N, C-alpha and C positions, 0 to 999 in steps of 0.2 A: 670714362681711356675705354675703348672697343674692345671684345678681344682679339679680332685679329694686330691691332696696334702689339700689344703683351704678347700677339707670338712669333713678331716680328721683331721688337727692342729689345739691344744687344743686355746682357749681364749688369747690372749696376754695381760691380765690382767696388768702390767707396761704398755704399753702405753696411755690404755683405763684412767689407773688410772692417767699419763701423764694428759689427756688430761684434768679429772678432777682436777684439780689443776687447770690448764690451767682457764678453767674455774671461778676458781674460782677466782683468781687474777683481772680476766674482770669482771666483778658482786659476786663483796665482799658482799654480800648485800645477794644473794642465796649463800652463802657458807656453815650455817644452815644445809639448803634442797639441795644442794646437798651431801655436805658428812650423811645425814639420809637415802637418796637412797640406795636399796642392790640387787649388783649385783649376776644374774640370767646367766649362760650362759648359749646356748636354740639356735638350730640349726634350730629347726623351726621357730624365728621370723622373718620374713623379713628382720629389721636393728636394728632397738634397737626401744624398749619399755617399757608401766609402766604401775602396778592394782592401783586400787584406795588402793591397806596397803602398798605401797611407797618401792616394787618390780621391779629393773628394769632389764628386759630381754634383750640379749643382746648377734646379731650372731659373731660369730668369722671371718663370711669371711665381714661383714661391718667394723669391726677392723682391719682386718688386711689392707682397700684398701683404706680407711681415710686417709690423714696425719690428726697426733692431734690436726693443727688447725682446721679445723674442727667437729674432733669429741668433740671441747671446747663445739662450740655452737649446736651441737646436743645434749647436758649432757645439757644443758642450756632452750634448746627447750624442753623437756619430764620433767622437772621435774619442769615446767613452766606454761604443765599443769595441774597434780596436786598443787602444790598452789593457780592456780585458779579453784579450782574445776570444772573441765570441763567434768566428771564422771558424777558430779551429777548437776551438768545444766541439761547434756543432756538429766539423765534420765528424771526431768521432764521436758523437752519441748515436749518428745518420749511418757510421763505419759498425758501430756494436750492438743497433737496436732495429735494424734492417729499417732506418726509415729516409724515403728517397719517394722526389716529386718534388713540384710545389706547393701542397698544400702540405708537407710536412718544416716543409722549411717556412710557410707563410708560420706555425707552428714556432715555433727556436726560433724567428723573430720576433716577434711578438714576445715571449718567457724572454727574452734575449732585455725586450726592452723594459719592460718587467723589475727586471735586475738591475739594470738602468737606474727607472723614474719612480724606485720607493723614494729617493730619499736627496733626489739630482736639484730641485727646487726651493727655492725659499732664497734668505740673505743675498740677495741680491741678483739671482735670475727669477726670470715670472717664468710660471710656470702658461704652457703654451696651450690650444684651444687644442682638442680632439686626446690629450696624451693615456699614451697608455700605462694603467699602473699596477698594484694589483689589485686593489678594493673597488677598480670597474670591473673586475673579473670576478667578484667572490674571492680574493682568497690572501693567502697573509704577509705580511712583512716581514724582510730580514732573510730575503730568502735567494737561493743560485738559481741562472734562469734552467739547470736539467732540476730542482726540485718543482719549479716553476712547469717547467716544457711535460716536468708529470702532475700534476694538475688542471685539466684541460682540456678537453679536448675541440672543431670547429666547428660549434653550436649552433642554434641561426641565431644565440646571444653574444658569440663576435664576426659576425656572416660583415657585419659593415665595415670590418677593417680589412677587407681585402686591398684597399688602396694600398696599404702602407707596407710600404717595402722601403729597407739601410742601405739596402745595398751587398756586397757578396760581402764585404766585411764583417757583416749582421748573421751572418745565417751560411756565409762559407758556400755561395751558389750563383756561378758563373753568371753577369749578365747583358745582354750584351749591346750594351754602353760602354762596355768595358775596358779600360786598355791594353792589360793582359801584364804577362811579366815581362816581356820583353816591352813595352809603351815606355814613352818618355818622360820625367818625370815621379815614378815607383821608386819609396824607398827598398833599398839593401837587405835582407834580414837581422845581418849586424845592429844600419843604421837604424830601424825599430827597435832593434833588443838596447841600440841607448838609449831611445827615449823613450823606451817605461822604465831606464835605471831613474834616469836626471830626476822624472817623475815623481821614481821610489825616493830619491832626496829629497827630493821636496816635502815629499807629505810626510817624510819619516823630521825634517827637521821643525813641523812645525804641525805636531802631530791634532794640538787642539779644536785648528781650526780646519777641521775635514771632519765629514763624517763615514762613523766606525766600518760603512762598508771598503771605504777606501783606507782607512787605516789597517784592514785586513788583507787590502788588492794587494800594498806598497809590502808589507814584512813575509807575502810571500814571492816578491817579484827580489825580496834580496836573498830570498830559505826556501825554493819555489820546492813542494815534490815530484817528486820522483815519477815519473810516469810509468809506474811500475806494471801493471797489465804488457803494454810495449815490453817492458825487459822482461815482463816473465817470460812472453814469448818469447822473442826471441831468445834469451837463453836454453832453454831448448830443442829454441832449432838447432845453436849451437849446439847442443848438447850432441839432436841425434845428428847432427851431418861430421860428426867429429869419427880420426883418422878410428877404422874398428867400428862405428857403429853402425848395424843394421848390414854389415861384410858377412857377406857369408861365400863359400866356395860351387856352385851349379853346374850340372855334368850338360843343362840346357843350351850351352852353349859349349863351343870346345874352345879353346883358349888359341890364340893367337902360333902358341911356343906349339902349340899340335905339332903345326906345320914341317916342324926342326929333331922332329921326332916321329920315321913314322910306324908306322902300326903302337903306337902310343897315344893315346886320350889325354886332355888333359881337360881337367874340371876351370871355368871362367871367375875369376871371383865377380860378385855380380852384386848390388846394388839393394838391396830386399827397404821395405817402410820400415823406422824402427817401431819396436816393445818402448810404451813408457808403464809402467809401476807407481800410480797417484799415492803415498804415503797421507792420507788425513788426519791432525792427531784430533781426538775425541775426547782430550780430559778434561778435569777439570777446571781448566785454569784458562779452556781456549769456550769461548761465546757458545748462544746459537743465534747471534748474525755471521759472528767469523767462518762459524761452521754453511752455512746460507752461500756466507761469497765462498767458502772453497768449494763447494759442487760448481757456482757461474766457474771460475778459475776452471776448474778441470773441464768446460765445457770450450774453452778458450784452450787450456790444451791441448785438447784432442784437432781443435781445429789449424796448430802450431806445428802438426803433424800430417796435415793433408787429408782433415776428417776422417780419419780411418776409423773410426768408432769402436770396429772390432780388436784394434789391436791394441789398444791403452784398459787397464785396469784400476781400481779405487781398492785400493787397503783401509779400516780405518783402522783403530791405531791407538789406546790410550800404554797401561800401562800393560796388554798382551793386546798380539793382533791377533783380525779374527777371519770374519769368512771376507776371502778376495769377488770382486764384484766387475763381474766384467761390463767396460762404459756403453752398451748399447739397452744397458736392463737400467742406465742410470735413472731413469723415472726414480727407482722405487729400491735401490744405494741407503739401506736405513743408517745411519751419524749415532751409532748410541756407544754412550762411552759415561763423564762422568766420572773416573776413582784419577791413579794418580797417572804419571808419565813415565816411556822409555818407550822409545820410538826406535832401539837396537831389537826389541822383539817383529821387530816392522820390516827395517830390512831385512834381518834373516828372513824373515818370509816371502820378502819381493823378489829375493838372489836368487833363489831355492825353486819358485815358479818355472813351469816347463812349457813354454819357452822361455827363457829367458828374459829378460827386460834390458833395453839396452838404453834407458836413463829410467835414473826414477826421481820422482817429483815427490820433496815433505811441505808440508802443509801443516808450518802448527805453530808456535807462540814461542818457541825459543827453550820452553822454560821441562830440555827433558837431559840422559846422556845421550849419546853418541859412542856410535862404534868405537872398535877403542883404529881399528884398521881401513882403508877406504872399500867400497863391495868394487867387485869387479866391471861395472859399469860407472857410466858418468852420472851424477849427481847434479839437480838442484835443489835449492828450501828456499821455501818463498818463509817470509815470518812476518807474522800478524805482530799488529800494535804490542810491546809488552802495557800493563795495567803497573805500571813498581814493578817494583826491584826484587817485590817476595810476596811470593801466596801459599806458603807453610808457614802456620801461626805456627808452630815447633820451636821454627828457628827463622826469626826476625834479619836475619844480619845473612842466612840464603841468596845466594846468587849470581842465575841461572849460566853454565857452559854457553860461550858463545860458539854456534856453525862450527864443525876444521875443515881445517885450510881447504884441505881436498874436495870441499861441494862450493860453486857457485851460490851467492847469494842475494836474493833477491829481499825490497822491506814492500811488504805487502797496505797499501794503505797512507 
């Protein structure tokens, strides 16, 4: 068959669907997801690609030249992108790390492929030619997409992967062939969640027949981790925009009520940018990794209040509160401590600051006494994971108090 005939030949759906049936027999726990994909014939797609709405775009040339056995493996590969939410995870990484442009999205696609292809083949699925996996890039196995993304750059060794394109369902970047959210045959968010839940049920029902990464994915599908960074930012924004937060009277613009009181100038109530005081627990029960994470959260808090670093202060505290550091000098903030924990001194020092904060954010593992009364401003507590019930060797039955009810609590990690 000539190239011209291949270009005009219609999609061989019988062969494509036979490959899907073969994929479902090899990976029965993925059957619900495989049959939820709607096939869209497209000659603009290099091979096979998916979008976030669970449409599968297929090149007729790919189906014509690829054996059914390899097509079955491609089916499993593409649906794995959607089940593992690679498009959503790529979007979050792009926002957090400023990764933009086709080059960075190609890196995300390659990293996502490494996560999938690490243990995808065998047991009834053949390994397609030119497959991208961690070994081909000199990377370790059993890692997530985010870890692989940090492990390589687009050097000459991966330039021959420029053809790789699994679609917006793999890296979050819309393609010209995408039908979009209003196109036909897309799944709603509720339908996509239902498919993921059914697949997770199948894996949990027969865990011995699935790879470790899929078992881990199923566990998270039943017990999803909190999107703590988004929750922390939302909690800070909510506290900063609450009634009374960041509000003051100003004569810069007279009140409209002044017109009803001749000869008297009344001040107007104006909203100013909120001030945030961040108390970081530096006691011995907080690890160096958590302290490093705390500084990252301080930067996120700054973005949550509009990027005004001059309005955010940082207060390291273990059993005693130390120097209050402006965030504009954040690169040099020493998080020193290592003793016991009593964040009540940090609260006292924060509320005594002038000008006083509108919001107090506490980053801690929670192993501290808490103030008996709420401070005169809103409070958000970010809790690091606790490494067991106690860290006090002289009192093995010690259990730290939970954060008080007047604080908004977000679990970190």
